[in-house]
C-alpha positions as CSV (number, residue, x, y, z in Angstrom):
1,X,0.0,0.0,0.0
2,X,1.4,3.4,-1.0
3,X,1.2,6.7,0.9
4,X,2.4,10.0,-0.3
5,X,5.3,11.8,1.3
6,X,7.6,14.6,-0.1
7,X,11.0,13.4,-1.1
8,X,12.6,16.1,1.1
9,X,10.7,14.8,4.1
10,X,12.6,11.5,3.9
11,X,15.6,13.2,5.5
12,X,13.8,15.4,8.0
13,X,11.4,15.0,9.8
14,X,10.5,11.5,8.5
15,X,13.9,10.0,7.9
16,X,15.1,6.5,8.8
17,X,13.9,5.6,12.3
18,X,11.2,8.4,12.5
19,X,7.5,7.9,13.1
20,X,5.2,9.1,10.4
21,X,1.5,9.7,11.1
22,X,-0.9,9.8,8.2
23,X,-4.8,9.6,8.3
24,X,-5.0,7.6,11.5
25,X,-2.1,5.3,10.6
26,X,1.4,5.3,12.3
27,X,4.4,4.2,10.3
28,X,8.2,4.1,10.8
29,X,10.8,4.6,8.1
30,X,13.0,1.5,7.5
31,X,16.8,1.6,7.1
32,X,18.5,2.2,3.8
33,X,19.5,-1.4,3.2
34,X,15.8,-2.0,2.5
35,X,15.8,0.7,-0.2
36,X,17.8,-1.6,-2.5
37,X,19.9,-0.2,-5.3
38,X,17.3,2.4,-6.1
39,X,17.4,6.2,-5.8
40,X,19.0,9.0,-7.8
41,X,22.7,9.6,-7.1
42,X,23.5,13.0,-5.6
43,X,27.0,14.5,-6.2
44,X,28.8,16.2,-3.3
45,X,32.5,15.3,-3.1
46,X,33.3,17.5,-0.1
47,X,30.5,16.2,2.1
48,X,31.2,12.6,1.0
49,X,34.9,12.9,2.0
50,X,34.0,14.4,5.4
51,X,31.4,11.6,6.2
52,X,33.6,8.8,4.7
53,X,31.1,7.5,2.2
54,X,31.3,6.9,-1.5
55,X,28.1,8.7,-2.5
56,X,24.6,10.0,-1.7
57,X,21.3,8.9,-2.9
58,X,17.9,10.6,-3.0
59,X,14.9,8.6,-1.8
60,X,13.4,6.5,-4.7
61,X,10.4,8.3,-6.1
62,X,7.1,6.8,-7.2
63,X,6.0,8.0,-10.7
64,X,2.9,10.2,-10.4
65,X,1.9,9.4,-14.0
66,X,-0.9,6.8,-14.1
67,X,0.6,5.4,-17.3
68,X,4.1,4.9,-15.8
69,X,5.3,1.5,-14.9
70,X,4.7,0.5,-11.2
71,X,7.6,1.4,-8.9
72,X,8.3,1.2,-5.2
73,X,9.2,4.2,-3.0
74,X,10.7,4.4,0.4
75,X,9.7,1.4,2.6
76,X,7.9,2.2,5.9
77,X,6.7,-0.4,8.5
78,X,3.6,-0.2,10.6
79,X,4.4,0.9,14.1
80,X,3.2,0.5,16.8
81,X,1.9,-3.0,16.1
82,X,-0.6,-2.7,18.9
83,X,-3.8,-1.2,17.6
84,X,-7.2,-0.7,19.1
85,X,-10.8,-0.2,17.9
86,X,-12.3,3.2,18.8
87,X,-15.7,1.6,19.0
88,X,-15.4,-1.7,20.9
89,X,-11.9,-0.8,22.3
90,X,-10.5,-4.3,21.6
91,X,-6.7,-4.3,21.2
92,X,-5.1,-6.2,18.3
93,X,-1.4,-6.9,17.8
94,X,-1.1,-6.4,14.0
95,X,1.2,-8.5,11.9
96,X,2.4,-8.3,8.3
97,X,0.2,-11.4,7.5
98,X,-2.9,-9.3,8.3
99,X,-2.0,-6.6,5.8
100,X,-4.3,-6.1,2.8
101,X,-3.4,-4.3,-0.3
102,X,-4.4,-0.6,-0.3
103,X,-6.4,-1.0,2.9
104,X,-5.9,0.3,6.4
105,X,-6.3,-2.1,9.4
106,X,-9.9,-2.6,10.5
107,X,-11.6,-4.2,13.4
108,X,-12.8,-7.8,12.8
109,X,-15.2,-7.7,15.7
110,X,-17.3,-4.6,14.9
111,X,-19.8,-4.3,12.1
112,X,-18.9,-1.7,9.5
113,X,-15.1,-2.5,9.7
114,X,-14.1,0.3,11.9
115,X,-10.5,1.5,11.3
116,X,-8.0,0.5,14.0
117,X,-5.8,3.3,15.4
118,X,-2.4,2.9,17.0
119,X,-1.7,2.9,20.7
120,X,-0.2,6.2,21.9
121,X,2.6,4.8,24.0
122,X,5.8,3.0,23.0
123,X,9.1,2.2,24.5
124,X,12.6,3.5,23.6
125,X,16.1,3.2,25.1
126,X,19.2,5.3,25.1
127,X,20.9,2.9,22.6
128,X,18.4,3.9,20.0
129,X,16.1,0.9,20.1
130,X,12.3,1.2,19.8
131,X,9.5,-1.3,20.3
132,X,5.9,-1.8,21.4
133,X,5.1,-1.7,25.1
134,X,4.4,-5.2,26.5
135,X,0.7,-4.4,27.2
136,X,0.1,-8.0,28.4
137,X,2.7,-7.6,31.1
138,X,1.4,-4.2,32.0
139,X,-2.2,-5.3,32.3
140,X,-1.4,-8.2,34.6
141,X,1.4,-6.5,36.6
142,X,-1.0,-5.5,39.5
143,X,-2.8,-8.8,39.8
144,X,-1.7,-10.8,42.9
145,X,-3.1,-14.1,41.6
146,X,-0.2,-16.2,40.2
147,X,-2.4,-17.9,37.6
148,X,-3.7,-14.6,36.3
149,X,-0.2,-13.2,36.0
150,X,0.6,-16.1,33.7
151,X,-2.4,-15.4,31.4
152,X,-1.3,-15.2,27.7
153,X,-4.6,-14.8,25.9
154,X,-4.9,-12.0,23.4
155,X,-8.1,-10.5,24.9
156,X,-7.0,-7.0,25.9
157,X,-9.2,-3.9,25.8
158,X,-8.1,-0.3,26.0
159,X,-10.8,1.3,28.1
160,X,-11.8,4.6,29.6
161,X,-12.7,4.6,33.3
162,X,-15.7,6.8,34.3
163,X,-15.9,8.9,37.4
164,X,-12.2,9.7,37.6
165,X,-12.5,13.5,37.3
166,X,-10.2,15.5,35.0
167,X,-9.4,12.8,32.5
168,X,-5.8,12.0,33.3
169,X,-3.9,8.8,32.7
170,X,-5.7,7.2,35.7
171,X,-8.9,7.3,33.5
172,X,-7.3,5.0,30.9
173,X,-6.7,1.3,31.5
174,X,-5.7,-1.9,29.8
175,X,-8.1,-4.6,30.7
176,X,-7.8,-8.4,30.1
177,X,-11.3,-9.7,29.6
178,X,-10.1,-13.3,30.1
179,X,-8.7,-13.1,33.6
180,X,-10.1,-9.7,34.5
181,X,-6.6,-8.2,35.2
182,X,-6.4,-4.5,34.7
183,X,-4.1,-1.6,35.3
184,X,-4.5,2.1,34.5
185,X,-1.8,4.2,32.8
186,X,-1.0,6.4,35.8
187,X,2.8,6.7,36.0
188,X,3.5,4.8,32.8
189,X,6.0,7.5,31.6
190,X,7.8,7.9,34.9
191,X,11.3,6.7,35.3
192,X,11.6,3.0,36.2
193,X,7.9,2.2,35.4
194,X,8.8,-0.5,32.9
195,X,11.6,-1.8,35.0
196,X,9.1,-2.3,37.9
197,X,7.1,-4.8,35.7
198,X,10.2,-6.6,34.5
199,X,10.1,-5.2,30.9
200,X,13.4,-5.2,29.0
201,X,14.8,-3.7,25.8
202,X,14.4,-6.1,22.9
203,X,17.4,-4.5,21.1
204,X,16.0,-3.9,17.7
205,X,14.0,-1.5,15.5
206,X,10.3,-2.2,14.6
207,X,11.1,-3.2,11.0
208,X,13.9,-5.6,11.9
209,X,13.5,-9.4,12.1
210,X,13.9,-11.1,15.4
211,X,17.2,-12.6,14.5
212,X,18.6,-9.1,13.8
213,X,18.2,-7.9,17.4
214,X,21.2,-6.9,19.5
215,X,22.0,-7.5,23.1
216,X,20.9,-4.4,25.1
217,X,21.2,-3.9,28.9
218,X,19.5,-0.5,28.9
219,X,16.3,0.0,30.8
220,X,13.6,1.1,28.3
221,X,11.5,4.2,28.8
222,X,7.8,4.5,28.1
223,X,7.0,7.6,26.0
224,X,4.2,8.9,23.7
225,X,5.0,8.1,20.2
226,X,4.9,11.8,19.2
227,X,7.3,12.8,22.0
228,X,10.3,15.0,21.0
229,X,12.8,12.6,22.5
230,X,11.8,9.7,20.3
231,X,13.9,10.9,17.4
232,X,17.0,13.1,17.1
233,X,18.3,12.9,13.5
234,X,21.9,13.8,12.7
235,X,21.8,15.7,9.5
236,X,24.9,17.1,7.8
237,X,24.7,19.8,5.0
238,X,27.1,21.4,2.6
239,X,26.8,24.4,0.3
240,X,28.4,23.3,-3.0
241,X,31.1,25.8,-3.8
242,X,34.0,26.2,-6.3
243,X,37.4,24.8,-5.2
244,X,38.6,26.4,-2.0
245,X,42.4,27.1,-1.8
246,X,44.0,24.7,0.6
247,X,45.5,26.1,3.7
248,X,48.4,23.6,3.4
249,X,49.2,24.4,-0.3
250,X,52.3,26.3,0.7
251,X,53.6,23.8,3.3
252,X,57.0,22.1,2.9
253,X,55.4,18.8,1.9
254,X,53.1,20.4,-0.7
255,X,55.9,22.5,-2.2
256,X,58.1,19.4,-2.5
257,X,55.3,17.5,-4.4
258,X,54.7,20.5,-6.7
259,X,58.5,20.6,-7.5
260,X,58.5,17.0,-8.5
261,X,58.9,16.3,-12.2
262,X,55.7,14.2,-12.2
263,X,53.5,16.9,-10.8
264,X,53.4,19.4,-13.6
265,X,52.4,16.8,-16.3
266,X,49.5,15.7,-14.0
267,X,47.8,19.1,-14.6
268,X,47.3,18.1,-18.3
269,X,46.0,14.6,-17.7
270,X,42.3,13.8,-17.2
271,X,41.5,12.3,-13.8
272,X,39.6,9.5,-15.4
273,X,42.6,8.4,-17.4
274,X,44.6,5.3,-16.2
275,X,47.8,7.3,-16.6
276,X,46.6,9.8,-14.0
277,X,46.4,7.1,-11.3
278,X,49.8,5.7,-12.2
279,X,51.4,9.2,-11.9
280,X,49.6,9.9,-8.6
281,X,50.8,6.6,-7.2
282,X,54.4,7.5,-8.2
283,X,54.2,10.7,-6.2
284,X,52.5,8.9,-3.3
285,X,55.4,6.5,-2.9
286,X,58.0,9.2,-3.4
287,X,56.7,11.6,-0.8
288,X,54.9,9.2,1.6
289,X,51.4,10.8,1.4
290,X,47.9,9.6,0.6
291,X,46.5,9.7,-3.0
292,X,43.7,12.1,-1.9
293,X,46.4,14.6,-0.8
294,X,48.1,14.6,-4.2
295,X,44.7,14.8,-6.1
296,X,43.7,17.7,-3.9
297,X,46.9,19.6,-4.8
298,X,46.3,18.9,-8.5
299,X,42.7,20.2,-8.3
300,X,43.8,23.3,-6.3
301,X,46.5,24.1,-8.8
302,X,44.2,23.7,-11.8
303,X,41.6,26.0,-10.2
304,X,44.3,28.6,-9.4
305,X,45.5,28.7,-12.9
306,X,41.9,29.0,-14.2
307,X,41.3,31.9,-11.8
308,X,38.4,30.1,-10.2
309,X,40.0,29.2,-6.8
310,X,39.3,31.2,-3.7
311,X,41.9,33.6,-2.5
312,X,41.1,32.9,1.2
313,X,42.7,29.6,2.3
314,X,40.7,26.9,4.0
315,X,41.6,23.7,5.8
316,X,40.7,20.7,3.6
317,X,37.6,18.9,5.1
318,X,36.4,22.0,7.0
319,X,33.1,22.5,5.3
320,X,32.3,25.8,6.9
321,X,35.8,27.1,6.4
322,X,35.7,26.3,2.7
323,X,32.3,28.0,2.3
324,X,33.6,31.0,4.2
325,X,36.5,31.3,1.8
326,X,34.2,31.0,-1.2
327,X,31.9,33.8,0.0
328,X,34.7,36.2,0.8
329,X,36.3,35.7,-2.6
330,X,35.0,37.7,-5.6
331,X,34.8,34.9,-8.1
332,X,34.0,35.0,-11.8
333,X,31.3,32.3,-11.5
334,X,28.7,33.7,-13.9
335,X,28.6,30.3,-15.7
336,X,28.4,28.2,-12.5
337,X,25.0,26.6,-12.3
338,X,25.2,25.9,-8.6
339,X,27.1,28.8,-7.0
340,X,26.7,32.3,-8.3
341,X,27.6,35.2,-6.1
342,X,28.2,39.0,-6.3
343,X,29.6,41.4,-3.8
344,X,27.6,44.6,-3.1
345,X,27.8,47.5,-0.7
346,X,25.6,47.6,2.4
347,X,25.5,51.4,2.3
348,X,25.6,53.0,-1.2
349,X,27.0,56.5,-1.7
350,X,25.3,58.9,0.7
351,X,26.0,58.1,4.3
352,X,24.5,59.3,7.5
353,X,25.9,58.9,11.0
354,X,23.7,55.9,11.5
355,X,24.6,54.1,8.3
356,X,28.2,55.0,8.7
357,X,28.3,53.3,12.1
358,X,26.5,50.3,10.6
359,X,28.9,50.1,7.7
360,X,31.9,50.1,10.1
361,X,30.5,46.9,11.7
362,X,29.5,45.0,8.6
363,X,32.5,44.1,6.5
364,X,31.1,42.4,3.4
365,X,27.7,41.8,1.9
366,X,27.5,39.0,-0.7
367,X,24.3,38.1,-2.6
368,X,24.1,34.5,-3.7
369,X,21.8,34.4,-6.7
370,X,22.2,30.6,-6.9
371,X,23.0,28.1,-4.2
372,X,22.9,24.4,-4.1
373,X,22.8,22.6,-0.8
374,X,23.1,18.9,-0.1
375,X,21.6,17.6,3.2
376,X,22.5,14.0,4.2
377,X,21.2,11.9,7.1
378,X,23.9,10.0,8.9
379,X,21.8,8.4,11.7
380,X,19.7,9.2,14.7
381,X,19.6,9.0,18.5
382,X,16.7,8.3,20.9
383,X,16.1,9.6,24.4
384,X,18.9,12.2,24.2
385,X,21.2,13.4,21.4
386,X,24.3,11.5,22.6
387,X,27.7,11.0,21.0
388,X,28.8,8.9,18.0
389,X,29.0,5.7,20.2
390,X,25.2,5.6,20.5
391,X,24.4,6.8,17.0
392,X,22.1,4.5,15.1
393,X,23.4,4.5,11.5
394,X,20.8,4.7,8.7
395,X,22.0,1.3,7.3
396,X,22.0,-0.3,10.8
397,X,23.7,-3.7,10.6
398,X,24.5,-3.4,6.9
399,X,27.1,-0.5,6.9
400,X,29.7,-2.8,5.2
401,X,27.5,-3.3,2.2
402,X,25.7,0.1,2.1
403,X,28.4,2.6,1.5
404,X,26.1,5.6,0.9
405,X,23.8,7.9,2.8
406,X,20.3,9.2,2.0
407,X,20.3,12.8,1.0
408,X,18.4,15.6,-0.8
409,X,19.6,18.1,-3.3
410,X,18.0,21.5,-2.9
411,X,18.6,24.9,-4.6
412,X,17.9,28.4,-3.5
413,X,19.3,31.9,-3.0
414,X,20.8,33.7,0.0
415,X,22.3,36.8,1.6
416,X,25.8,36.6,3.3
417,X,27.0,39.2,5.7
418,X,30.4,39.2,7.5
419,X,31.2,41.4,10.5
420,X,34.3,43.6,10.9
421,X,36.9,41.3,12.6
422,X,38.8,44.2,14.3
423,X,35.7,45.7,16.0
424,X,34.4,42.3,16.8
425,X,37.6,41.2,18.5
426,X,37.6,44.3,20.7
427,X,34.0,43.8,21.7
428,X,34.6,40.1,22.5
429,X,37.4,41.0,24.9
430,X,35.2,43.2,27.2
431,X,34.8,41.6,30.6
432,X,31.0,42.0,30.8
433,X,30.6,40.2,27.4
434,X,33.0,37.4,28.3
435,X,31.4,36.8,31.7
436,X,27.9,36.7,30.2
437,X,28.9,34.1,27.6
438,X,30.9,32.1,30.1
439,X,27.8,31.5,32.2
440,X,26.0,30.3,29.1
441,X,28.9,27.9,28.4
442,X,28.8,26.5,31.9
443,X,25.1,25.6,31.3
444,X,26.0,24.1,27.9
445,X,28.6,21.9,29.5
446,X,26.0,20.5,31.8
447,X,23.3,20.1,29.2
448,X,22.2,16.9,27.4
449,X,22.3,19.0,24.2
450,X,26.1,19.6,24.5
451,X,27.3,16.9,22.0
452,X,24.9,18.2,19.3
453,X,25.5,21.9,19.9
454,X,29.3,21.6,20.1
455,X,29.2,20.6,16.4
456,X,28.0,24.1,15.8
457,X,29.9,26.2,18.3
458,X,33.3,24.3,18.3
459,X,35.2,23.4,21.5
460,X,34.7,26.9,23.0
461,X,31.5,28.9,23.0
462,X,32.8,32.3,21.8
463,X,30.8,35.5,22.2
464,X,30.8,35.9,18.4
465,X,28.7,32.7,18.0
466,X,25.9,33.9,20.3
467,X,26.0,37.3,18.7
468,X,25.9,36.0,15.1
469,X,23.3,33.4,15.9
470,X,21.0,35.9,17.5
471,X,21.6,38.4,14.7
472,X,20.7,35.8,12.2
473,X,17.4,35.1,13.9
474,X,16.5,38.8,14.0
475,X,17.2,39.1,10.3
476,X,15.1,36.0,9.5
477,X,12.1,37.4,11.3
478,X,12.4,40.8,9.5
479,X,13.1,39.3,6.1
480,X,10.0,37.2,6.3
481,X,8.0,40.4,6.2
482,X,9.7,41.8,3.1
483,X,11.2,39.0,0.9
484,X,8.1,37.2,-0.2
485,X,9.2,34.0,1.6
486,X,7.5,32.5,4.7
487,X,9.7,32.5,7.8
488,X,9.8,28.7,7.8
489,X,11.4,28.8,4.3
490,X,14.4,30.8,5.5
491,X,17.4,29.1,7.0
492,X,20.5,30.2,8.8
493,X,24.2,29.2,8.5
494,X,26.5,30.5,11.1
495,X,30.3,31.1,10.5
496,X,31.8,31.9,13.9
497,X,34.8,29.7,14.3
498,X,38.0,31.0,15.9
499,X,41.5,30.5,14.4
500,X,42.6,29.2,17.8
501,X,40.5,26.1,17.2
502,X,42.3,23.0,15.7
503,X,41.5,22.6,12.0
504,X,40.5,26.2,11.4
505,X,42.6,28.2,8.9
506,X,41.2,31.6,9.6
507,X,38.8,33.4,11.9
508,X,35.2,33.5,10.8
509,X,32.5,36.0,11.7
510,X,29.5,35.9,9.3
511,X,26.0,34.6,8.6
512,X,24.2,33.2,5.6
513,X,20.4,33.6,5.4
514,X,19.2,31.5,2.6
515,X,16.3,29.6,1.2
516,X,16.7,26.1,-0.2
517,X,13.4,24.6,-1.3
518,X,13.3,20.8,-1.7
519,X,11.7,19.4,-4.8
520,X,12.1,22.7,-6.6
521,X,14.6,23.9,-9.3
522,X,13.8,27.6,-9.1
523,X,13.6,30.4,-6.5
524,X,11.3,33.4,-6.2
525,X,14.2,35.9,-6.2
526,X,12.7,38.0,-3.4
527,X,15.5,37.3,-0.9
528,X,18.3,38.4,-3.1
529,X,16.3,41.4,-4.2
530,X,15.9,42.4,-0.6
531,X,19.7,42.3,-0.3
532,X,20.3,44.9,-3.0
533,X,21.4,48.3,-1.8
534,X,19.8,50.3,-0.2
535,X,17.1,47.8,0.8
536,X,19.4,45.7,3.0
537,X,20.6,48.5,5.2
538,X,17.0,49.4,6.0
539,X,16.2,45.7,6.7
540,X,19.2,45.4,9.1
541,X,18.3,48.6,10.9
542,X,14.7,47.5,11.3
543,X,15.7,44.1,12.6
544,X,18.0,45.8,15.2
545,X,15.2,48.2,16.2
546,X,12.8,45.3,16.6
547,X,15.3,43.7,19.0
548,X,15.4,46.8,21.2
549,X,12.0,46.2,22.6
550,X,10.0,43.0,23.2
551,X,6.4,42.7,24.1
552,X,7.5,40.5,27.0
553,X,9.9,43.1,28.4
554,X,11.2,43.7,31.0
555,X,10.9,40.0,31.7
556,X,12.5,39.0,28.5
557,X,15.4,41.5,28.4
558,X,16.3,40.6,32.0
559,X,15.8,36.9,31.6
560,X,18.8,34.7,32.5
561,X,17.2,31.3,32.2
562,X,14.9,30.2,29.3
563,X,14.4,27.0,27.3
564,X,15.7,23.6,28.3
565,X,18.7,23.7,30.6
566,X,18.5,27.5,30.5
567,X,20.5,27.7,27.3
568,X,19.0,31.1,26.3
569,X,19.2,34.5,28.0
570,X,17.2,37.4,26.6
571,X,15.2,35.5,23.9
572,X,11.6,34.5,23.5
573,X,9.0,33.7,20.8
574,X,7.9,37.4,20.7
575,X,11.3,38.7,19.7
576,X,14.0,36.2,18.7
577,X,12.9,32.5,18.3
578,X,12.2,31.2,14.8
579,X,10.9,27.9,13.4
580,X,12.9,24.8,14.3
581,X,13.5,24.1,10.6
582,X,15.2,27.5,10.2
583,X,17.6,27.3,13.1
584,X,20.7,25.1,13.0
585,X,20.9,24.9,16.8
586,X,17.4,24.2,17.8
587,X,16.7,27.7,19.1
588,X,19.4,27.4,21.7
589,X,22.3,29.8,22.5
590,X,20.4,33.1,21.9
591,X,20.8,36.5,23.7
592,X,19.6,39.7,22.1
593,X,21.3,41.8,24.8
594,X,24.6,41.0,23.1
595,X,23.2,42.6,20.0
596,X,21.5,45.7,21.3
597,X,23.2,46.1,24.7
598,X,21.9,46.9,28.2
599,X,23.0,48.9,31.2
600,X,25.4,46.2,32.2
601,X,26.5,44.6,28.9
602,X,27.6,46.5,25.8
603,X,25.9,45.3,22.6
604,X,27.9,45.0,19.4
605,X,25.3,47.2,17.5
606,X,24.5,49.4,20.5
607,X,26.2,52.5,19.1
608,X,24.2,52.1,15.8
609,X,20.9,52.0,17.7
610,X,21.9,54.9,20.0
611,X,22.6,57.0,16.9
612,X,19.3,55.9,15.3
613,X,17.3,56.9,18.4
614,X,19.1,60.3,18.5
615,X,18.4,60.9,14.8
616,X,14.7,60.0,15.3
617,X,14.5,62.5,18.2
618,X,16.1,65.2,16.1
619,X,13.5,64.5,13.3
620,X,10.6,64.9,15.8
621,X,12.0,68.2,17.1
622,X,12.4,69.4,13.6
623,X,8.8,68.7,12.8
624,X,7.5,70.4,15.9
């Protein structure tokens, strides 16, 4: 039976291991081994090298043409297997043998074939396993009769208990009509509830066979199937850019290879030719390096000679660093179908005091008329977003045979802004700024979100990251009013790494606000149009002015503990937060005080806003 889902949704939010609800049915996406050799290949060499895979594939699509040959899409399995009838309340453990082509599960006891609906509660464990609750064990766990506790008959009913007041979990019960054992659901989601009845983790995913299970000693946790901790996907993305100049291209080893007699002839040989691999192997043996290193130097040299390489150096494998280098370089990429940028001025010719202060703080503005982004799903966690040791890979037990990851290929447009590094460095060194961010970092270190957020912030949470992240949110909210795109269609990408971090070639201080629409080749053009001078300066000033006052002030501006683990300071839904799909950090690590300032903490754009308020006051006095 086929159900429709957008191809982009097979990565997020309904990727491998996620639960998908559709018209009263609940399904879970199977691992990529069960996709088979289907799916269109997606090219992204940089991202593939970082993730250590050979390629990416889009989810196999089903032809919408009625005359097209039958084809299979992405496999989903029914989960939970325990269903119940909304009329007679009988519970049924559904199996694949009961499935009927193009029909939803129905009750065999009620006249009219009432559709069965899934049970709301499931069990998950920190190792990423997920399974049905043992409802038989739960129903008989409070019965003191030994014979009743051994009842194995499938005669369970999911019932409502009348006269219990407000309708909490104590008004719902699982009742065995054979031995009359029953237990309500009060406390089912509390810690240790399943351990108390002797339930254990099965060690598998719902679509796996029994012989594919793994040994698991974790105590399972009962949750609602729509709970946020059921699925934490690990998605990587890359903006496809021209070749970034290697940070090690002038190292002693690189210069020795370039001086070798075999290197210069390599530049005129096609990489697909057998002679190319033979010459590379000669250099590998002579200089004790890996083939990828030599090939990277060859590509770098070719791009330099063609004038298409970036002038800013980047460490190979640092995706953000290479993108940062591409945006800062004025490239002749008018013929590039995937990456087409142009540098513009934030403030055109005539400058006022306000716009001059703003221009001193914004270094570069780059309009990306064309962007191509590849998003790949590596795996997922359950319960908490833990480290790589608990990551469930999308191929599960078949990583050796499935050397690719599911991905989507999306195109869009964007606006890139970088801040002045000199002014930013001075602002970061101020004691009030450092102390405020240090408190946020302490909370981050103690948070269950640390492994996931550290991938964005780096080893140290620098003030520039919180500033840029908050500034990006403010711009997204303002651009949504003026660009023609919905706020949920805009995304952020933060470049805020410090050169002191290992693997980072140069300091970064910029943001990219972009739209990348799945299943679409074109863009509306409204975002880039909004970045043209002088529109962008007005948008930035309006975004900053919006941040000066929040409808929840003074509670919001003085807030030092919001969201889970108190990972936000002055930020709320009325002023700063955006859609989860727009934020790369899940709406964490935000503080608009670092942008606009306060009595105790200087904001990076505080002088700009002070000048704007002063200019507005002079205008009012002039009118009067």
